[in-house]
VOBA-1610 file (N, C-alpha, C; in pm, whole numbers, padded with zeros to 5 digits, always signed):
BEGIN
Met+02062+03274+03517Met+02101+03362+03405Met+02108+03282+03276Lys+02052+03337+03170Lys+02056+03273+03039Lys+02153+03348+02948Lys+02222+03271+02865Lys+02305+03331+02761Lys+02221+03339+02634Leu+02197+03462+02587Leu+02107+03485+02473Leu+02184+03542+02355Val+02158+03488+02237Val+02200+03553+02113Val+02077+03620+02053Ile+02084+03752+02041Ile+01972+03833+01990Ile+02004+03873+01846Ala+01918+03834+01752Ala+01936+03872+01611Ala+01837+03983+01578Leu+01891+04102+01554Leu+01805+04219+01527Leu+01764+04223+01381Gly+01635+04241+01357Gly+01583+04254+01221Gly+01599+04394+01167Gly+01572+04409+01039Gly+01589+04538+00973Gly+01502+04648+01028Asn+01389+04612+01092Asn+01301+04715+01148Asn+01366+04789+01264Ala+01474+04733+01318Ala+01542+04796+01431Ala+01646+04898+01387Leu+01671+04905+01255Leu+01774+04995+01202Leu+01712+05088+01098Gly+01778+05197+01069Gly+01725+05295+00973Gly+01799+05292+00841Asn+01758+05380+00750Asn+01818+05387+00617Asn+01918+05500+00601Thr+01924+05590+00700Thr+02024+05696+00700Thr+02092+05694+00836Pro+02211+05753+00848Pro+02278+05755+00979Pro+02193+05820+01087Tyr+02121+05926+01053Tyr+02042+05998+01152Tyr+01919+05918+01194Glu+01853+05857+01096Glu+01736+05773+01125Glu+01779+05651+01206Gln+01892+05593+01168Gln+01940+05473+01237Gln+01972+05502+01383Leu+02043+05611+01410Leu+02081+05643+01547Leu+01957+05665+01634Lys+01857+05732+01577Lys+01733+05756+01652Lys+01661+05624+01682Leu+01653+05536+01582Leu+01587+05408+01602Leu+01662+05320+01702Val+01794+05320+01689Val+01876+05233+01774Val+01868+05275+01921Gln+01849+05404+01945Gln+01832+05450+02083Gln+01708+05388+02147Glu+01605+05365+02066Glu+01485+05296+02115Glu+01507+05146+02122Thr+01580+05092+02024Thr+01611+04948+02022Thr+01688+04907+02147Ala+01773+04997+02196Ala+01856+04966+02312Ala+01773+04935+02436Lys+01656+04994+02449Lys+01578+04981+02573Lys+01532+04837+02600Pro+01466+04770+02504Pro+01428+04630+02532Pro+01548+04537+02545Ile+01660+04570+02477Ile+01781+04489+02493Ile+01835+04502+02634Val+01839+04624+02686Val+01887+04646+02823Val+01789+04589+02925Asp+01660+04583+02891Asp+01564+04514+02978Asp+01608+04370+03002Leu+01653+04304+02894Leu+01698+04164+02905Leu+01824+04154+02990Ile+01915+04251+02973Ile+02038+04253+03053Ile+02006+04279+03200Glu+01916+04373+03223Glu+01878+04408+03360Glu+01812+04290+03431Ala+01747+04203+03352Ala+01682+04085+03410Ala+01783+03976+03444Gly+01911+04001+03415Gly+02015+03906+03454Gly+02067+03818+03342Asn+02026+03845+03218Asn+02072+03764+03106Asn+02205+03815+03050Gln+02285+03723+02996Gln+02405+03759+02923Gln+02366+03770+02777Val+02385+03887+02717Val+02332+03916+02584Val+02444+03934+02482Val+02428+03863+02370Val+02515+03878+02253Val+02425+03924+02139Ile+02468+04025+02064Ile+02382+04087+01964Ile+02438+04068+01824Ala+02352+04025+01733Ala+02383+04021+01589Ala+02283+04111+01517His+02316+04150+01396His+02227+04242+01323His+02246+04227+01172Gly+02147+04276+01098Gly+02156+04280+00952Gly+02232+04403+00906Asn+02253+04412+00772Asn+02322+04530+00717Asn+02284+04556+00572Gly+02174+04496+00525Gly+02139+04505+00383Gly+02139+04645+00325Pro+02057+04737+00377Pro+02057+04873+00322Pro+02191+04944+00342Gln+02254+04920+00457Gln+02375+04994+00490Gln+02493+04953+00402Val+02511+04822+00380Val+02624+04779+00299Val+02604+04821+00153Gly+02478+04821+00108Gly+02450+04870-00027Gly+02480+05018-00040Met+02445+05096+00063Met+02471+05239+00064Met+02621+05267+00058Ile+02699+05192+00138Ile+02844+05210+00140Ile+02905+05172+00006Asn+02861+05060-00048Asn+02911+05014-00178Asn+02884+05116-00288Leu+02762+05171-00289Leu+02726+05271-00389Leu+02807+05398-00371Ala+02823+05443-00246Ala+02899+05566-00220Ala+03043+05553-00268Met+03105+05439-00240Met+03244+05420-00281Met+03256+05409-00433Ser+03159+05343-00497Ser+03160+05333-00643Ser+03141+05470-00708Thr+03049+05549-00650Thr+03025+05683-00703Thr+03149+05770-00689Ala+03215+05760-00574Ala+03338+05837-00552Ala+03448+05795-00649Ala+03454+05665-00678Ala+03556+05617-00772Ala+03526+05667-00913Asn+03397+05665-00951Asn+03360+05714-01086Asn+03387+05862-01100Ala+03377+05937-00989Ala+03403+06081-00992Ala+03551+06113-00973Lys+03634+06008-00968Lys+03780+06022-00952Lys+03819+06080-00816Ala+03723+06076-00720Ala+03756+06125-00585Ala+03846+06025-00511Ile+03831+05898-00544Ile+03921+05796-00493Ile+03969+05713-00612Lys+04073+05633-00592Lys+04138+05569-00705Lys+04070+05441-00753Ser+03988+05379-00668Ser+03924+05254-00710Ser+03800+05228-00627Asp+03716+05136-00676Asp+03602+05090-00597Asp+03652+05024-00469Met+03564+05019-00369Met+03596+04948-00245Met+03549+04803-00260Pro+03637+04704-00240Pro+03593+04564-00249Pro+03477+04536-00154Phe+03391+04442-00194Phe+03269+04420-00117Phe+03295+04371+00026Pro+03391+04281+00050Pro+03415+04242+00190Pro+03451+04361+00278Glu+03527+04456+00222Glu+03562+04576+00299Glu+03439+04662+00326Cys+03345+04665+00232Cys+03219+04738+00256Cys+03142+04674+00372Gly+03144+04541+00377Gly+03079+04472+00489Gly+03144+04505+00621Ala+03279+04511+00621Ala+03351+04547+00744Ala+03317+04689+00787Met+03308+04781+00692Met+03272+04919+00724Met+03132+04926+00785Ser+03040+04847+00731Ser+02903+04848+00784Ser+02899+04792+00926Gln+02983+04691+00956Gln+02989+04638+01092Gln+03033+04746+01191Gly+03133+04823+01153Gly+03180+04929+01241Gly+03078+05039+01259Tyr+03013+05078+01151Tyr+02916+05188+01153Tyr+02793+05152+01236Ile+02736+05034+01209Ile+02617+04991+01284Ile+02655+04956+01428Gly+02770+04889+01442Gly+02815+04852+01576Gly+02835+04972+01665Tyr+02892+05079+01610Tyr+02912+05202+01687Tyr+02778+05254+01739His+02677+05262+01653His+02547+05312+01696His+02486+05223+01804Leu+02497+05091+01786Leu+02440+04999+01884Leu+02513+05009+02018Gln+02646+05004+02014Gln+02718+05003+02141Gln+02707+05137+02213Asn+02700+05246+02138Asn+02681+05378+02198Asn+02545+05386+02268Ser+02440+05342+02199Ser+02305+05352+02255Ser+02285+05257+02372Ile+02337+05133+02360Ile+02323+05037+02469Ile+02404+05082+02590Gln+02526+05133+02567Gln+02608+05181+02678Gln+02540+05296+02750Asn+02482+05389+02675Asn+02412+05502+02737Asn+02292+05456+02819Glu+02218+05356+02767Glu+02101+05306+02839Glu+02144+05231+02965Leu+02252+05154+02956Leu+02304+05085+03075Leu+02344+05187+03183Lys+02415+05290+03140Lys+02461+05392+03234Lys+02344+05463+03300Ala+02239+05491+03220Ala+02122+05560+03274Ala+02053+05477+03382Arg+02069+05345+03374Arg+02005+05256+03472Arg+02102+05214+03584Gly+02223+05266+03579Gly+02320+05233+03682Gly+02376+05093+03672Ile+02380+05038+03550Ile+02432+04903+03528Ile+02574+04915+03475Ala+02670+04859+03548Ala+02811+04871+03511Ala+02851+04755+03421Lys+02835+04774+03291Lys+02875+04674+03192Lys+02937+04746+03073Ser+03036+04682+03013Ser+03096+04737+02891Ser+03033+04671+02769Val+03034+04746+02658Val+02979+04697+02532Val+03087+04706+02425Ala+03106+04599+02348Ala+03211+04598+02246Ala+03158+04539+02115Thr+03201+04600+02005Thr+03172+04546+01871Thr+03295+04473+01819Val+03275+04350+01776Val+03384+04271+01718Val+03362+04263+01568Val+03457+04318+01491Val+03452+04302+01346Val+03480+04155+01317Thr+03381+04088+01260Thr+03379+03943+01259Thr+03385+03885+01118Gln+03478+03791+01098Gln+03485+03715+00974Gln+03410+03582+00995Val+03337+03542+00893Val+03262+03416+00900Val+03306+03327+00784Leu+03350+03208+00817Leu+03399+03114+00716Leu+03283+03056+00637Val+03300+03053+00506Val+03204+02987+00417Val+03280+02887+00331Asp+03205+02797+00268Asp+03265+02692+00186Asp+03276+02742+00042Glu+03397+02738-00012Glu+03420+02784-00149Glu+03334+02707-00250Ser+03298+02583-00215Ser+03218+02500-00306Ser+03067+02513-00279Asp+03027+02604-00190Asp+02884+02626-00164Asp+02814+02658-00295Pro+02702+02589-00327Pro+02630+02614-00453Pro+02587+02758-00472Ala+02575+02833-00362Ala+02532+02974-00372Ala+02626+03056-00458Phe+02755+03018-00464Phe+02851+03093-00544Phe+02823+03080-00694Gln+02752+02975-00731Gln+02716+02957-00872Gln+02581+03020-00905His+02509+03063-00801His+02375+03119-00822His+02357+03243-00736Pro+02420+03355-00770Pro+02403+03479-00692Pro+02255+03515-00681Ser+02211+03549-00560Ser+02068+03573-00540Ser+02036+03692-00450Lys+02137+03747-00381Lys+02112+03852-00283Lys+02129+03990-00347Pro+02018+04066-00368Pro+02031+04199-00430Pro+02096+04298-00333Ile+02184+04381-00387Ile+02248+04485-00306Ile+02256+04614-00387Gly+02271+04725-00317Gly+02301+04851-00383Gly+02185+04915-00456Ala+02220+05001-00552Ala+02123+05088-00619Ala+02049+05015-00732Phe+01940+05079-00777Phe+01864+05031-00892Phe+01913+05102-01018Tyr+01917+05028-01131Tyr+01965+05083-01257Tyr+01867+05048-01369Ser+01875+05126-01478Ser+01799+05090-01597Ser+01866+04969-01663Lys+01797+04909-01760Lys+01852+04792-01829Lys+01982+04830-01898Glu+01986+04947-01960Glu+02107+04990-02032Glu+02224+05009-01935Glu+02198+05075-01822Glu+02303+05096-01722Glu+02352+04963-01664Ala+02256+04874-01638Ala+02292+04743-01580Ala+02380+04664-01677Asp+02345+04668-01807Asp+02426+04596-01906Asp+02568+04652-01913Arg+02578+04785-01904Arg+02710+04848-01910Arg+02794+04809-01788Ile+02733+04813-01668Ile+02804+04778-01545Ile+02848+04632-01548Ala+02758+04545-01598Ala+02791+04402-01605Ala+02910+04380-01699Ala+02911+04453-01810Ala+03020+04437-01907Ala+03152+04493-01852Glu+03143+04607-01782Glu+03264+04673-01732Glu+03324+04602-01610Lys+03236+04557-01519Lys+03285+04509-01390Lys+03263+04361-01366Gly+03190+04296-01458Gly+03166+04153-01442Gly+03061+04119-01338Tyr+02981+04219-01295Tyr+02877+04194-01196Tyr+02763+04116-01259Thr+02689+04043-01175Thr+02563+03982-01217Thr+02452+04079-01181Met+02376+04121-01282Met+02270+04219-01262Met+02136+04154-01295Val+02036+04172-01208Val+01905+04113-01232Val+01796+04217-01207Glu+01681+04194-01270Glu+01565+04279-01247Glu+01508+04246-01110Asp+01474+04349-01032Asp+01430+04329-00894Asp+01295+04395-00869Ala+01191+04312-00865Ala+01056+04354-00823Ala+01000+04470-00905Gly+01036+04478-01033Gly+00983+04581-01121Gly+01036+04720-01096Arg+01139+04732-01010Arg+01192+04864-00974Arg+01321+04898-01046Gly+01370+04806-01127Gly+01495+04828-01197Gly+01588+04709-01178Tyr+01713+04729-01218Tyr+01812+04621-01211Tyr+01913+04649-01099Arg+01951+04543-01029Arg+02047+04556-00919Arg+02154+04447-00931Gln+02266+04475-00870Gln+02368+04372-00858Gln+02320+04265-00759Val+02348+04139-00790Val+02323+04032-00694Val+02456+03962-00663Val+02469+03921-00538Val+02589+03851-00493Val+02547+03719-00430Pro+02639+03625-00418Pro+02605+03496-00355Pro+02571+03512-00207Ser+02492+03417-00156Ser+02457+03416-00014Ser+02485+03277+00044Pro+02613+03245+00067Pro+02649+03111+00116Pro+02615+03092+00263Lys+02607+02967+00306Lys+02578+02935+00445Lys+02705+02948+00531Pro+02690+02993+00654Pro+02806+03004+00744Pro+02855+02867+00791Val+02986+02851+00799Val+03047+02726+00845Val+03108+02744+00984Asp+03172+02860+01006Asp+03240+02884+01134Asp+03255+03035+01153Val+03269+03077+01277Val+03297+03217+01310Val+03443+03225+01351Ile+03522+03298+01273Ile+03667+03299+01294Ile+03704+03354+01431Glu+03636+03458+01475Glu+03669+03523+01603Glu+03591+03467+01721Lys+03543+03343+01711Lys+03458+03288+01818Lys+03528+03283+01954Asp+03659+03256+01955Asp+03730+03249+02083Asp+03732+03386+02151Met+03755+03490+02072Met+03754+03625+02128Met+03614+03662+02178Val+03512+03625+02101Val+03374+03652+02142Val+03344+03580+02274Asn+03385+03455+02284Asn+03363+03379+02408Asn+03437+03440+02526Thr+03558+03490+02502Thr+03635+03555+02609Thr+03561+03677+02663Leu+03506+03757+02573Leu+03431+03876+02614Leu+03302+03838+02687Ile+03234+03734+02637Ile+03111+03689+02704Ile+03143+03641+02845Asp+03247+03558+02856Asp+03283+03502+02987Asp+03323+03611+03087Ala+03374+03724+03035Ala+03412+03835+03122Ala+03292+03923+03158Gly+03174+03888+03104Gly+03053+03961+03141Gly+03020+04081+03055His+03091+04097+02942His+03066+04211+02855His+02951+04183+02758Val+02889+04289+02708Val+02788+04279+02603Val+02861+04284+02469Val+02839+04184+02385Val+02914+04173+02260Val+02821+04189+02140Ile+02865+04270+02044Ile+02796+04287+01915Ile+02886+04221+01811Thr+02834+04120+01741Thr+02920+04042+01653Thr+02841+03984+01535Val+02910+03920+01443Val+02856+03871+01314Val+02761+03972+01250Gly+02796+04100+01257Gly+02713+04204+01196Gly+02695+04180+01047Gly+02570+04191+01002Gly+02540+04168+00861Gly+02565+04026+00817Gly+02571+03933+00913Gly+02602+03794+00882Gly+02750+03764+00886Gly+02831+03868+00911Gly+02976+03851+00914Gly+03039+03878+00778Ile+03168+03902+00778Ile+03242+03922+00652Ile+03275+03784+00597Pro+03222+03748+00480Pro+03244+03612+00429Pro+03390+03592+00387Val+03450+03485+00438Val+03587+03449+00400Val+03592+03301+00366Ile+03682+03267+00274Ile+03711+03127+00245Ile+03855+03099+00287Glu+03887+02972+00304Glu+04024+02935+00338Glu+04092+02880+00212Lys+04203+02941+00177Lys+04273+02902+00055Lys+04423+02905+00082Asp+04488+02793+00055Asp+04633+02782+00076Asp+04671+02822+00219Gly+04585+02784+00314Gly+04614+02810+00454Gly+04588+02953+00498Lys+04530+03035+00410Lys+04502+03175+00443Lys+04354+03204+00426Leu+04306+03306+00501Leu+04168+03351+00487Leu+04161+03458+00380Leu+04060+03446+00293Leu+04044+03539+00181Leu+03900+03586+00177Gly+03879+03718+00183Gly+03744+03774+00175Gly+03684+03752+00038Val+03553+03724+00033Val+03485+03701-00095Val+03361+03791-00103Pro+03325+03835-00226Pro+03208+03921-00243Pro+03078+03841-00229Ala+03022+03845-00111Ala+02900+03770-00081Ala+02833+03832+00040Val+02711+03790+00067Val+02638+03834+00187Val+02582+03710+00256Ile+02620+03688+00380Ile+02567+03576+00458Ile+02440+03622+00529Asp+02336+03543+00520Asp+02211+03578+00588Asp+02237+03590+00739Lys+02195+03701+00798Lys+02228+03726+00939Lys+02157+03630+01033Asp+02043+03574+00992Asp+01975+03478+01079Asp+02052+03346+01085Phe+02104+03301+00971Phe+02184+03179+00970Phe+02315+03200+01046Ala+02375+03318+01028Ala+02499+03348+01102Ala+02472+03354+01252Ser+02359+03409+01290Ser+02323+03417+01432Ser+02303+03278+01491Ala+02240+03188+01413Ala+02219+03051+01460Ala+02352+02979+01477Lys+02444+02998+01383Lys+02577+02937+01393Lys+02651+02993+01515Leu+02643+03125+01535Leu+02707+03188+01651Leu+02650+03131+01781Ala+02516+03121+01788Ala+02451+03069+01908Ala+02498+02928+01939Glu+02515+02849+01834Glu+02567+02712+01852Glu+02710+02715+01906Leu+02794+02800+01849Leu+02936+02802+01884Leu+02962+02857+02025Val+02880+02952+02069Val+02900+03008+02204Val+02818+02935+02310Lys+02748+02827+02265Lys+02665+02746+02354Lys+02560+02831+02426Ala+02488+02909+02344Ala+02382+02993+02399Ala+02266+02907+02448Asp+02197+02957+02549Asp+02076+02890+02596Asp+01960+02913+02499Ala+01960+03031+02436Ala+01849+03063+02346Ala+01897+03154+02234Leu+01839+03131+02116Leu+01852+03221+02002Leu+01720+03294+01988Val+01724+03427+01995Val+01602+03508+01985Val+01612+03593+01859Ile+01532+03558+01758Ile+01531+03630+01631Ile+01419+03733+01636Leu+01457+03860+01635Leu+01359+03968+01650Leu+01318+04023+01514Thr+01190+04045+01498Thr+01137+04092+01370Thr+01021+04188+01397Ala+00940+04214+01294Ala+00836+04316+01307Ala+00704+04261+01358Val+00692+04129+01371Val+00564+04069+01412Val+00582+03995+01545Asp+00472+03982+01619Asp+00478+03919+01751Asp+00495+03768+01742Arg+00435+03708+01638Arg+00442+03562+01624Arg+00451+03525+01476Val+00506+03408+01451Val+00507+03351+01317Val+00365+03306+01284Ser+00323+03329+01160Ser+00189+03289+01118Ser+00196+03200+00996Ile+00099+03110+00984Ile+00077+03036+00860Ile-00046+03095+00791Asn-00057+03072+00662Asn-00166+03130+00580Asn-00169+03283+00594Trp-00051+03342+00589Trp-00036+03487+00610Trp-00123+03567+00513Gly-00198+03663+00567Gly-00279+03752+00487Gly-00408+03691+00435Lys-00440+03569+00477Lys-00562+03501+00433Lys-00663+03497+00547Pro-00790+03471+00514Pro-00891+03466+00621Pro-00860+03363+00729Asn-00790+03256+00692Asn-00757+03151+00789Asn-00616+03166+00845Gln-00562+03291+00846Gln-00430+03315+00904Gln-00429+03270+01050Glu-00320+03201+01088Glu-00310+03147+01223Glu-00173+03180+01282Ser-00171+03245+01397Ser-00048+03273+01468Ser-00009+03153+01553Leu+00120+03122+01554Leu+00168+03001+01620Leu+00245+03034+01748Glu+00206+02972+01858Glu+00280+02988+01983Glu+00406+02903+01983Ser+00399+02787+01917Ser+00515+02699+01910Ser+00500+02606+01792Met+00611+02547+01751Met+00609+02442+01649Met+00736+02359+01663Thr+00723+02231+01633Thr+00840+02145+01632Thr+00916+02168+01502Cys+01040+02122+01499Cys+01119+02134+01375Cys+01049+02060+01260Glu+00987+01946+01292Glu+00916+01870+01188Glu+00799+01950+01132Gln+00723+02013+01220Gln+00611+02096+01174Gln+00662+02215+01092Ala+00767+02280+01142Ala+00823+02395+01071Ala+00871+02356+00932Glu+00936+02240+00924Glu+00984+02191+00794Glu+00868+02173+00696Gln+00758+02119+00745Gln+00641+02098+00660Gln+00581+02231+00615Tyr+00573+02329+00708Tyr+00521+02460+00672Tyr+00609+02527+00565Cys+00741+02507+00577Cys+00833+02563+00478Cys+00806+02502+00341Lys+00789+02370+00337Lys+00763+02300+00210Lys+00631+02346+00148Glu+00534+02379+00234Glu+00403+02422+00184Glu+00402+02569+00141Gly+00514+02638+00161Gly+00526+02776+00113Gly+00461+02881+00200His+00450+02853+00331His+00384+02949+00420His+00472+03072+00450Phe+00603+03060+00431Phe+00694+03167+00472Phe+00766+03224+00351Ala+00769+03357+00343Ala+00825+03424+00226Ala+00978+03417+00225Pro+01038+03380+00109Pro+01184+03383+00097Pro+01235+03526+00119Gly+01349+03538+00186Gly+01404+03671+00211Gly+01335+03745+00323Ser+01236+03682+00384Ser+01163+03746+00494Ser+01153+03648+00611Met+01039+03579+00626Met+01022+03488+00739Met+01090+03353+00718Leu+01104+03311+00592Leu+01160+03177+00566Leu+01299+03158+00627Pro+01397+03247+00602Pro+01529+03225+00663Pro+01526+03230+00815Lys+01435+03307+00873Lys+01424+03313+01019Lys+01380+03178+01075Val+01279+03119+01011Val+01231+02988+01056Val+01338+02882+01034Gln+01404+02885+00919Gln+01508+02785+00891Gln+01625+02798+00988Ala+01664+02921+01019Ala+01773+02943+01115Ala+01732+02896+01254Ala+01609+02926+01293Ala+01559+02882+01423Ala+01559+02730+01432Met+01519+02664+01324Met+01521+02517+01322Met+01662+02463+01340Ser+01758+02524+01270Ser+01895+02472+01277Ser+01951+02481+01418Phe+01916+02588+01491Phe+01964+02598+01629Phe+01886+02505+01722Ala+01755+02496+01702Ala+01673+02408+01786Ala+01721+02264+01776Arg+01767+02225+01659Arg+01813+02087+01640Arg+01941+02057+01717Thr+02012+02161+01761Thr+02131+02140+01844Thr+02093+02126+01991Gly+01965+02143+02020Gly+01917+02130+02158Gly+01888+02262+02225Gly+01912+02373+02157Gly+01887+02504+02215Gly+01743+02548+02197Glu+01709+02656+02261Glu+01575+02714+02253Glu+01577+02824+02148Ala+01487+02818+02051Ala+01481+02919+01945Ala+01346+02989+01950Ile+01350+03121+01944Ile+01228+03203+01955Ile+01230+03309+01845Ile+01117+03327+01780Ile+01098+03438+01686Ile+00992+03529+01745Ala+01024+03657+01760Ala+00934+03749+01829Ala+00959+03892+01783Ser+00874+03983+01828Ser+00896+04124+01800Ser+00994+04181+01903Leu+01062+04288+01863Leu+01158+04354+01952Leu+01091+04398+02081Glu+00974+04457+02070Glu+00905+04513+02187Glu+00868+04404+02288Asn+00843+04283+02238Asn+00796+04176+02325Asn+00902+04069+02349Ala+01030+04107+02336Ala+01137+04009+02353Ala+01135+03947+02493Ala+01123+04031+02595Ala+01122+03980+02733Ala+01001+03890+02757Ala+00886+03931+02705Ala+00764+03850+02720Ala+00779+03717+02647Ala+00846+03718+02533Ala+00866+03595+02457Ala+00952+03495+02535Leu+01052+03545+02607Leu+01136+03457+02689Leu+01057+03397+02805Arg+00951+03466+02845Arg+00864+03412+02951Arg+00754+03323+02895Gly+00751+03308+02762Gly+00649+03227+02699Gly+00516+03297+02679Glu+00515+03430+02693Glu+00391+03507+02683Glu+00372+03569+02545Ser+00470+03559+02458Ser+00461+03614+02323Ser+00560+03534+02237Gly+00564+03567+02109Gly+00659+03503+02020Gly+00622+03359+01984Thr+00702+03301+01894Thr+00684+03162+01853Thr+00810+03085+01890Lys+00792+02977+01966Lys+00905+02894+02007Lys+00917+02776+01911Ile+01039+02751+01865Ile+01066+02635+01779Ile+01145+02535+01862Val+01094+02414+01874Val+01155+02312+01958Val+01194+02190+01876Arg+01294+02119+01925Arg+01346+02002+01853Arg+01241+01891+01842
//
């Protein structure tokens, strides 16, 4: 039996509650395939569209005087963990039951420690929420102190810092559930970012990349493998060019060189490769693969393996 940390990409989730639930019901099937094969599975997931949707909804409600204030961003992250976690655990539990597998599924609302001195706090880069005109963005920045930037020619959006994960606060609870044989959903959306100040944990407005959080989680729970699931079967270099090449495996040294040469897009494949490298360097097995071919990737028949 292998202990697997599965990091679900955005293609596994939807943009509305109804679309998400329908997609997640299909996502549950290959995950339960891995469980049925005898693996212990821990699940992480992104939350980019969802946390932006929640943040916008709460801001809109506050502007309409339906509620008394905006919802702080860490709380929006916590809400997204519960919302996505519910859909995942419901769908996985139903699929387990349909196959006669007696396992419980639990979502852990997870805080992830970050360093207050992380340079990311000085350079917000992660776009969230709605698009605005330049005039609206300037007004919001003046009123609320947000950093607003132009995003891909579609308008202006708020950007928040994206610091690296240092520790998972609830790791002991996660390990207890894993050891008891339960399926655990944790570090949703990269976890709720917290800093330690005066001996207390304090939530901060930021978004931790879910691939880096998944790699840190895999290290902390001593997983045998980190499996980062995305929309493609294998990592490729020279993407979209006549000499595009799909990779069955690469060493950390090779991956580092490919990153330097700009083969992987920031915000897309680059963080996946970097997260896979960080886990592989701890001695674990790191795989990037498509959701549909997750089981085949563990057998070495699909996906890209990153080795130390």
